[in-house]
N, C-alpha and C positions, 0 to 999 in steps of 0.2 A: 191296472197295471196287466199288461198281457200274458205275461212269460216270468218267468221264474227267472232270478238274475242265474242260478241253479241250475236251469232247467237240461241245463249237458255240463254237469261236473264231472267231464268226458273223460271219465274211465269208462266205456260199455263192458259189461260181465256179458258172456256167454249165455249166462241162464237170467242174468234180471240189466237188463239196459236201467245204467249210468248208476251198477255197482261193480266194485271188481269181484274175479272169481273169489268163493271163498280161500280163507288162507290156508295155508298149506301146514300140517301139525307141527306144532313147535319140535316135536321128536326129530322132527326130516329132518338132516346132515344139511349144513347152510352151505358147503362145499359144490349139494346142486344148484342152489342157486346162484351161486357165483358162475357155475357152468350155463348153465339159462341164458343169464345177461346176455345174451347175443349183441344187444344196439351197440356195447360197449367194447365189443370185437369190429364191428361193424365203421363204427366212429374212429380208436385206434386213441382210445381212451389212453392205455396207458403209456404211449410217444408223448399224449396230451400233458398228460399229469408226470413226465419226466421233466417239463418245461413249467408249470403253475399247477397246484394245487387249490386254488378259490383262497389261498390265506389271505386274513385282511377282510372279507368280503362279507356281508352279512344279506342274507335273501330273505325277504319275505313272503310268506305263505300263507294268503289269506286260503280257507279253505275250510275242511271239517272237525280242524284241530290236527296236534300232531303229538301220538303217542311217544314215550320216552322206549322206543327199541333199544337193543341192546349197537347197532350197529348206528345207532344218530347219535349215544349218549353224550359224547364230547362234542358235539357239535350242536347241541339243542338246547335253545335258551329260553329264559320265560318270555312268553309274550301275554296275548289277553285275548276274551271272548268280547264278540259285540254281537251277538245272537241278543234279542230282546229278550230280557229276563234270565240269561243265563250268570253265571259268573264262572272266574275260571283264569289260569293264564297261560291258555291255550295247548298244554300240553297235555291235551285231552283227544281221545278220536275214538267214538264208538261206531264209524262208521270203515275204517280203513283208507278213503280215498287221500286224506289229507297227509297222511304220515308215507301213504306208497310216494308222493309225489313230493316231499322232502328229502327221501331216503334215494333217488333218482338223482336229485340236486347233489346231496351232502352224505349221502350212507359214507363211513367210510372202514363198514368192515371188520370182520376181525382179526388179530396180531396172527393166528394162524392161516390166515388165508381164506377163512371160510367168512359168508356170511355176504346181503349185499354191497354192493359199490358204489357213490355217487357219480356224477363226473366232474366236481368238484368237490373233491372228502375232505379238504379242511375250509369247506365256506360253514359260516355261523348262519343257524338257520330259526327264524324269528317268527314264532306260531301264531297265527291269529285264525280262531276259531269264528268264521265268520256266516256259516251254513251248518246247516243241522245233521243230524245224524240219516237224515232221509235224500240227505243230499237234495236238498232246497233251503232258499235265502232268499234275502229280499238286498236289492240293487243299493238302500241305503244304509245294510249292516255292510256290506263289502266295503263301502266309499268310508265307514268309519275307521274297518281295517286299513284300508290305503292310509287314512291321516294319519292312523298308529305309525303305520310304518316310518312316514314320511319323520314323524315328532322323532323316532329311532334313531334317526340317521339310516335307512337300508339301503345300499346302493341298486340293488334288483327285487323288484317284486313278479313273483309268477303267481299268475293267477290264470289258472286250470277250470274256467267255468267261462260259459257263455248265455246270452240271453240280453234281457231289457235292459235299458239305461233310465237314469231318473236322473236330475238336476242336480241330487249333490252326488252321485255317483258321476257325472260327467268334468263336476270343479274339481271330484277329488283327482282323477285322472291328467287333468291339465295341471295340477298343484307337483303332481307326484312329476311329471314330466319338467316342469317349472324348475323344481328341487334337485335338474340332474339325474333324476331315477331311469336305469333301463327298465321299461315295463314291459312282462312278454305277456299274451294270452291268446288263447283258444281259440282256433278258427270256431272248430263245432263239430259234433256229431252226427252224422246220416245215420237213419233216417229221423231221426229227432227235428235235427235243423234242415233247415233248406239254402241259407247265407251265412256269411260270417257274422256273428253276433256282436255284441259289446260285451265289453270294451276292444275286443280284437278290432272291430272297424274304424278305431277312434286314432285321429290322425298323429302320428309319431309312436303309436304303440307296436311292437314288432307281433304278428298275426302269424300263429304256426300253424302248416298244416303237418299231414303222416304222411309214412311210405312205409313197406312192408318189408320184409327179412331182404327182398330181393333190390331192395330200392326203389321200386315203381308207387305208382298213386295209392297208396290205401283207401279201398273203397272207402269206409268209414269218414272219413275227413271229407268236409264239404269247402269246396273251391269257390274261387270268388275273385275279383280284382282286389283286394286286401293282403291276399296273401303273399306273406315277405321271406319265409324259407319252409323248408320241414323238416324230418329228422323223426326216427323211429316212432312207431306210434302202433306195432302190430306183438300180441303175446310177450308184453316188458312185464319184467319182473321186477318185483323191488319189495321194501318191508310193509308191515301191516301192524296193526294191535297185537297188543300180550305175546309181543317177541317174535310173531309169526311171521308169513312172507306172503303174497300176494301175484295175481299174473292179471294183469288187464289191457284191454287193446280199445285206441279215442286216442284224440290230439289232447288231452288232458295231459298223456305221459309224454309227447312228441315237446311240449308244453315246458313242463319241467327241465328237461332236459336240454331245453334250449338255455334257460333261465339259465343253469350249467356251465353253460359254454359261456353265455357274460358274464358269471362269474367268474370263470379261469381269465378272460377279457379285463378282466375289471384289475383282476390281480396281477395281473404282469401289466397294465397300464395302468397304473393307480389316478393317470392324472388326465387318462381319455375323457372327452366329455363323452356320455350317455350318446347324442346320435352319433359321434364317432365309432362308438363299441359297436352300434348296431351297424353301421356301416361297413365295418372290418366282418362283421357275418354277413352279410347278404354278398359284399366283393368277393368274398372268399368260397364262398355258396357252390357245389358244384351243379352245372346247369344239368335240367332234365327236359324229356320233352321240347317240345320245339324250342329253338334256340332262342335266348333271351325271358326276362320273366312273362309267365303266364299263370293261369288260375289254378290249377293246378297242384303247382310247385314251387309258385312264386322265383325267387332267383335261385332258387334249387334247396342240395342237402345241403347242412351247417358240415365241415369240415373243420376241425377242431383242430387239429395241427396248422391248418393252414393259418388259421383266423390268430393262431398266436403267432406267428413266424412269419406273415408274408409282408411285402413292404406294400401295405394299403396307402396310397396319396390320400391327403384329408379330402371332406366334401368339399371346402374351399369357396364356396358360394353363399349367402343369405336367403334366408328361406323367404323375406321380402321380396327379393328377385325373381323366385322361381317358382314356377307353372308347370307341372306336370304334364306331361305329353297324355292325349286324351286315353289312349289306351290304356295308361298305366294310374291314372286317377283312381282314386276310391270308391267306393261305391259313398249314397249318404249316409251317415252317420246315428239317422236316426234321432235328432237331437244334440248331435255334438257338432259344435261349429268350431273346435277349438283352432285357434290362427295359424300355430305349428302345422308346416305343409307335410303330409305324407313322404314327400320324395323328397323331403332334409334327412329323412330318418333310414331310409328304405329303396331310393332308388339311383341304378346304379350308374351317376351321371359324374362328369370331371367340367370343369371348366378351363378352356385351354389357356395355356400361358399367355399372360399380355391381351388375351383377346377376351372378348364378350361373351361367346359362344357357347351352348352347349353339346354335348355330342352323346351317345349311347357308348360305353365299352362293353366290348362283346364278354357274354359269359365265360365262365370257365367251362369247358366240358367234360367228361370223366375220363376222356382218353386225353386232357391235354399234360405236358408235362406239368410238374408241379410248380408252385408259381415263385419268384425268387424270395430268399429268405434274410429276413432283416433281425440281427441276432444281439 
């Protein structure tokens, strides 16, 4: 194996690549953490949460485990560990990474308004310890974690890691997609990663890049033709072990945020297939950079409110009849040859009514009027 699957367990700490900045003191008021969660205001999560909060959705988090943080207590279920030679139910984390990702997805904070809040604060978290405390793990351990998530009927899987594939991991990703699970994965972090790694590069997986506080491309984020959407990835505060909090920068955080967005959509539209959930995310994203899809922003920055309210026409075509345009085709998946065409989940194309041709839909720009809503 040339790289660990967790070579970019992708919260880059300024002080130590691959790890979060050391946790804040447990004595530090939780209201400061809430104030520091700038991504919530940027994404208008309060408005989105007035529409949906992730009720009824189970999000699997294969990572370094998830500690039982007070801000996650109501949403954290028993899970498992797939690390060879380890035992446990996933509710342990010696690294902080997995706890941080779970908090970004489904932390509920405290009743007094303090503590961290996730994008989908009523979603349930299925913790899967598939990587060790050093942020390293094996592709087959991740594969076993994905298999566990499928068996437990998770409807979203958030993979904040990137690296090498294996036959077992490729099989597991395919199985998750065939099980109608929304699979979200991190693109990777510079300088460690030079291209979009696996499983983000797999067809049908939502590949996530990152933006900074101003909504511009985050230098830490890997670029590539596989990028589907982007989300905040710089100075992201979340939960940590021992009831503490931490701050991280990287596409790991952006991935967890997008997984939370997918949980909101699955909560609001429980009968919507996974491919349509992905389509709703890309179709309502706010375009950045050159008009249309590009390698830094994909289809744009996720828009939680639009994703929950916009009148988004269905994809309306079969994967077997679609070949993505050359400019949007994914790079080789380095061992993945899944039959699901990436365009089915990510390309902003529509089939003309009564016709047989495809056309590109103009992407939303930041200064466009709000989309027509369907309530």
